[in-house]
N, C-alpha and C positions, 0 to 999 in steps of 0.2 A: 613737364620738363623732360628733356631728352635723356634716355637711358644711355649710359656710357659703360662699355665693357671692354675687357681684354680677352681676345681669342687667339688660338694658334693658327687659324686660317681664315680666309675671307668667307663670311657667311653667304649662303646661296641667295638670300633675299636682299643682299646689298645692291641697290640700284646704281650706285656710284662708288667706285674705288679710287681714292686719291693717292697718288704716288709722288714722292719727292724727286725732283730733278735738279742736279747741280749744273753749273756752267761748264764744268769739265768732268771727265770721268765717264764711266759706262752709262748707257741709256737703259731704261727699264726694259726687261725682256718682254717680247711679244707685242711691243708697241706698234711695230710696222712703220715707224717714221724715223727719219734721221734728224740730226740737229739742224741740218740745212732745211729740211721740210718744215720743221717747227719754226725756225727763224723766218721763213717766208710767210708764216701766219702771224708774225709779231711776237712769238714766244721765244725768249732768250734765256729762260731759267733764272731771271733776276729775282731776288728775294721778294716774295709776295705775289709774283705773277701767277696767273692760272690760265690753263688752256684745256678745253673739254674735247675729248675724242669720243664720239658716239659709238655704241656697240649694238649688236642685234638684241631684239626683245626689250627695247627701252632702257637698256643698261648703258653705262659709259665709264670712261676713265678720265679722271681729272688730274692733270699734271700741275704740280705746284712747284714754283721756283724756290730754290734754296740758296741761290748765289754760289760763290766759290766754295767748293767742297771742303777745303781746308779751313774755311772761316765759319762753318756752320756751328752755332751755339744753341743753348737752350732758348735764348731770346729769338734766334732765327726761327726755331720750331714753334715758338708761341705765335709769331706772325704768320707762319705757315698754317697753323691750326685756325687762326682767324680767317685766313684766305679761303680755307675749305668751307668754313661756316658761311661766309658771304656768298660763295658760289653754289651752295646746295640747300638754301633755306626752304625750298619747296620739295625736297627729296625726302621720302619717308625713312629710308634706311641707307646709311653711309658708312663706309669702312675706309681705313687708311693704312698703308704700309710704312708710314713715316718712321716708325720705330726701327724698321729694318733698313731704312734708307739713310741712316746717319750713324756716326760713331759716338754721339753724345750718350752718356750713361743712361740706362733705361729709366730709372726712376725720375731723374731730372727731365728727361725727354718727354716722358708721359705726362708729368705734371705740367710742363710748359704747353704741350699740345692741347691738353684739356682746358687749361686757362684761356688760351687764345680762342679756342672753339667756343667755349661758353660765354666769354666776354663779348665776342663779336656777335653772337646770337641775341644778346640781351637787348630788350627794348622796353622803355617805360611807356606803357599804354594804359595805365590805370584809369586815366580820365578821358580816354578816347572811345567813341562808339565803334570806330573802325579798328578792329584788332588784326587786320591782315598782315601787319608787319611782324607778327609773331611767327616764328619758324614752325614748319610742319614736320620736321625731322623727329621721329620717335626713338631712333636708336643710332648711336655712333660707336663704331667698333675700332679699337686699336689692335692691329694684327702684329703679333710677334711670336717667333718660334723659340726664342730663348729668354731667360730671365723674366718669365711671366710674373713671378711674385713681386719683383722690383717694380715692374710696370704697373701692377695693380696698386701698390703703395703710392706710386706717383699719381695715378688716377684719383685715388682717394684724397690726396693732398691738393691736387689741382681743383677738384670739385669744391673742397672746403674753402680754398682761397678765392675761387671765382664766385662762389655763392656769397661770401662776405663782401666782395667788391661790388657785385650786382645790388646787394642790399644797400650798401652805402650810396651807390648811384641813385637808387630809387629815393632814398631820403633827400639827397641834394636836389633832385629833379622835382620834388613835390612842392607845389605852390605854398606860400607862407600861411594862407588861411587854412590849409589842410594839414599843416604840421607846425604846431606851436611848441613852445618850451614844455608846456604841460603834456602835450601829446607825445613828444619824443621821450619824456621821462616815463610815461605810462607804458610806452612800447618797450623801453629798456627793461622795466620791471617785469613785464609780461613774458619776456624771453629769457630773462636771467637764470631762472631756476633750471630750465632744461639745458642751459649752457654751463651749468656748474658754477655759477657766479653768485656772490652775495651782492645784492643791490640795495643802496641807500639813497633816498631822495630827500633833498633839503629845499624847503619852500622859502618864500620871501621873508617871513618872520624869523625863521631859523638862520637864514643867511645874515640878516641884520644882527641877530644876537651873536653870531660868530665873527662879526667885524669884517664881513666881506663887502667893503665899501665900493669896490669896483663893480661888482655885480649889481648892487643896489643902485648905484649912481647911473649906470648905463640904462637900467630898466625904468628909471623915473618917468620917462615920457610915454611908456607903453601901458595900455589897458590890460595886456597879458602879463601875468606875474612870471618871475624868473624861476628856473629850476636848476639846481646842481645835482647831478647824479654821480655817485661814487660806486664803481663796480670793482669787485675784488675777486681775483683768481689766486687760490693758494693750493698748488699741487703738493702732494707728499714728496718730501725730499727735494724741495725747491733749490735750485742751484744759484739763485740770485733773485733780486727784486727790482723791477723796473716800474716807474710811474709814467703814465701817458696822460697828457692834458690836451683836450681838444676845444678849440674855439667853436662855440655854438650860437652865433648870432643868427637867429632864425629868419630875420629880415633886417637888413641894414639900410635905413633911409639916410643915414648920416647924422640923424638927430638935428639939433639946431644948425649945425654946419651941414645943411642939406645937400645931398648929392644932386648933380644935374639930371634932368629927365632925359637920359640917353640909354643906349643899349647896355652899358655897364650897370646902370641902375636896375634894369629889368632882370638881371641875373643875380640880384642880391639875395634871393632865396637860397643861393648856394653858399652864403657866407657862413653856413654851419657845416661846411664840408670837413673841417677838422674834427668836430665832434662826431660826425657820421663815420669817419675813418676809425676813430677810437672805439666807438660802439661796435662797429662791424668786426674790428680786430678782437675785441674782448669776447664776442659771441662765437668766435672761431677757435678759441684756445682749447676747449675740451675735445673737439673733433680732431684737432691736430696733436693732442697729447703733449702740449707745451709744458716743459719742466721749469720754466722761469715763473716766479710769482709776479703777477702784474696787477697794478691798481690803475684803473681808468677814471678820469674825471671829465665829465661832460658839463661845460659851462654854458648854459643855455638861457638866452633872453633875446627880445627884440631891441632895436635901437631906433626909437621913434621920436618925432617932434611933437610937442604939445605944450600947454601952459605949465605943466609940471616937469618938463624935460630938463635934463642937466644943462647948465649954462656955462659959457666961456667965463673963466675966472673963478668958478666954483672949486673948492678943494675937497678931495675925498681922502678918507683914511682907509688904507688897505688892510688886509688880513694880518700882515706882518708888522703893522703899526706905522709904516711909512706914509707920508702925506703926499698927495699928487694934485698939482694945480692943472685945471683943464684949459688947454689952449685950442683944442679942436675936438668937438664931440664925435667927429668921424674917425678919430683914432681911438675907437672904443674897444677893439679886440684885445689890445694889450692890457686894458683895465680889468677885464674879466679873467684873462689868463693869469694876471698877477695874483689874484686870489687863489686860483687853482694851483699855481706853482707854489704859493706859500703853503697851502695845505699839503701838497705833495712833499715838499721839503721837510715838513714836520714829521713825516713818517720815516725820514732818513733812508730812502731807497738807495740802491747802488747806482742808479742812473735815472734821469728824468728826460723825457722827450716831449716837447709840445709841438703841435701841428695846427696851422692856422692859415686861412686866406687873409694875410695880415696887411700887406702893403702894395699899393700900386707901383711903388718904386722898384720892387722886386720884379714885377711884370715888365717894367721898362728896361731893367738891367739884363734880365735873363730870358725874356720872351715867354712864349706860351708852352714850351716843352720841358723846361727845367725849373726845379724848385731851388730856392735859396736855402742854405744851411749855415748857421752860425753856432759857435760852441765855445765853452770854457775848457774843453778837454779834447785834445786831438785824438787820443786813443779811442774814445767813445765815438767820435766822428768817423774814424776808420771803419768801425763796425757798421755804422749807418751807410757809409759809402759802399761797402761790399754788398750789403743788402740791396741797395739801389741798383747796383750793377746786375745782381742776380735776377731781379724782377723787372728790369728795364723801366725803372722810374728814376730818371736822371736827377741828381742833385749836384749843386756846385757850392763849394765852401766860400763864403764871403768873410772878410776879416772883422773881428770884433775889436774895432779900433778904440782902445780905452780913452784916448785923448778926446774923442768925440763926446764923452760923458758930460763934459762941461756944457754942451749944447742943450742938455736937459735941465740945467740949473734953473731954479725958480727963486724969485724974491720973497715969496710968502710961504713956500712949502719945501719939502725935501727934494722935490723934483717936479717937472711938468711932463705932460704926456706926449709932447712932440719936440723934435729938435728943430733945426733950421730947414731951409728949402732943399738941401742936398743930403745925400746919404741916408735917406729915410728908412731903408731896410736895416741899416746898421744901428741907427739910433733907437729904432723900435726894439731890436734885440738887446741893446744895452739896457733899455728900460726893463725888459723881462729878466735880464741877468741879476737885477737887484733883488729878486724874489726867490732865488734858488739856493741861497747860502753858498757853500763851497762844493755842493754835490755836482758830479759830472752831469752835464746838460747839453742837449742839442735842440735848437729851435729850427723847425722846418716851415718855411714860408711858401705855401702852395698857391699863392694868388694867381700865378701864371698858368700852371697846368690844371687848374680846377675844372676846366671845361674845354671842349673842342667844338668847332663849328661844323665838322663833317666827319664821316667814318674814316678811320685811318688805323691800320694794324689792329691791335686789340682794343682800341678806343672807339667809342660810338659818339655820335653827335649828342651834345649835352654834357651833363656832369660826368667826370671821369673816375671819381673816387680815388684820385691819385693819392698815394701814401698809404692806402689800406694794405696792399700786398707788401709794401716796404716795411711797415710796422710789424706785420705778421712774421715776415722773414727775420726781422731784427730780434724780436722777443724769442722766437724759436731758437735762434743761434746765439743769443746773448751770452757773453763771457764777462764775468765780473773781474775787475782789475784790483 
């Protein structure tokens, strides 16, 4: 892994020095090129643009576009950090003066640059013989002559959040045969102690005894048993308690309501991205010295078709006693989340957030860059929204239209697991809202941004781990109401 340091000056062994350039304002000293010269080469200092100026002895200067100087934010710097990483993957030692090229507060700037740099370098190559995609950079230096202590704090935080995000990406990118419910629970337990967490694993028999009918029902068609993992973080003097519930469908075939054999089916190994985000978040809390008490629930199972699989018309009894008639076995995520939300609500936390690749309807409504958010408490959503803006993981609030609840009515049970053909994201959230009691709650539907098809900014092709940094920022800054 690349060593990241803060120094007062550019080290002599730095082969490339990256400098930020805005579309207006002074140019970097000693560059020897005017804006007109750079524009002639296609470099206009737009955000994320790069231009390499070679120097003697194999050294060089990398110009990184920051856009309009008055509009530079931590998010701009995160993308600038990513641009540096992509342009210097084969350079052994890299330094940047970005901390001196912006007015963004040093800690926030350093954290953002490190996040962008580390996230852009990340590659999932575990199953590849060819490891050439892995960067060769051994050291990345952030140069600043002032507020070095704040910058170092930002670097530490940036590394912790980036490490968590890369870990969540690796989990979501892993093929289903290489990461079952049992395997992810074993992984969680193996890492929990070092992360200061209490880990509890619940197997199929225990889940059945606990009345978790959603988990047992979805798992009926699989030869792989389910696992629920509860992770607990209890810092001294905790200022509040948040519960996080992650959907962990390790592979989603759709069950009896079988998905078509198309590209979307091929990425259903990523249907556990919510659980991956929660696990990665929990494992980062100690390193970030988070003062909020957090309980994480990983609801993990396959959804497979077989002779024993859940059938349309079956009725399940959930953890909180409500009965659910199954009208579509591919609407399975809400069934396992319902049990997790019920268990979370029993602890009476100050807030509950669930995160899931839940509905194709959300992808249709908001596209691949924005997550949907639905809530029973606007003050809690405001905190989520602020976190999403700070980490550049956009969310858009959709209405929890209570009149649509009638679409979930069943003739034989308390409710059914799908509504009508329209408003699927809303009816799914209304279903989940039945299991949180009156506790402030936000549902995050990350079906759209769970993956990208190409490198862009801090995101790399494949699983994005969207929501990981958002949750980390949220629990770090959580304020109970």
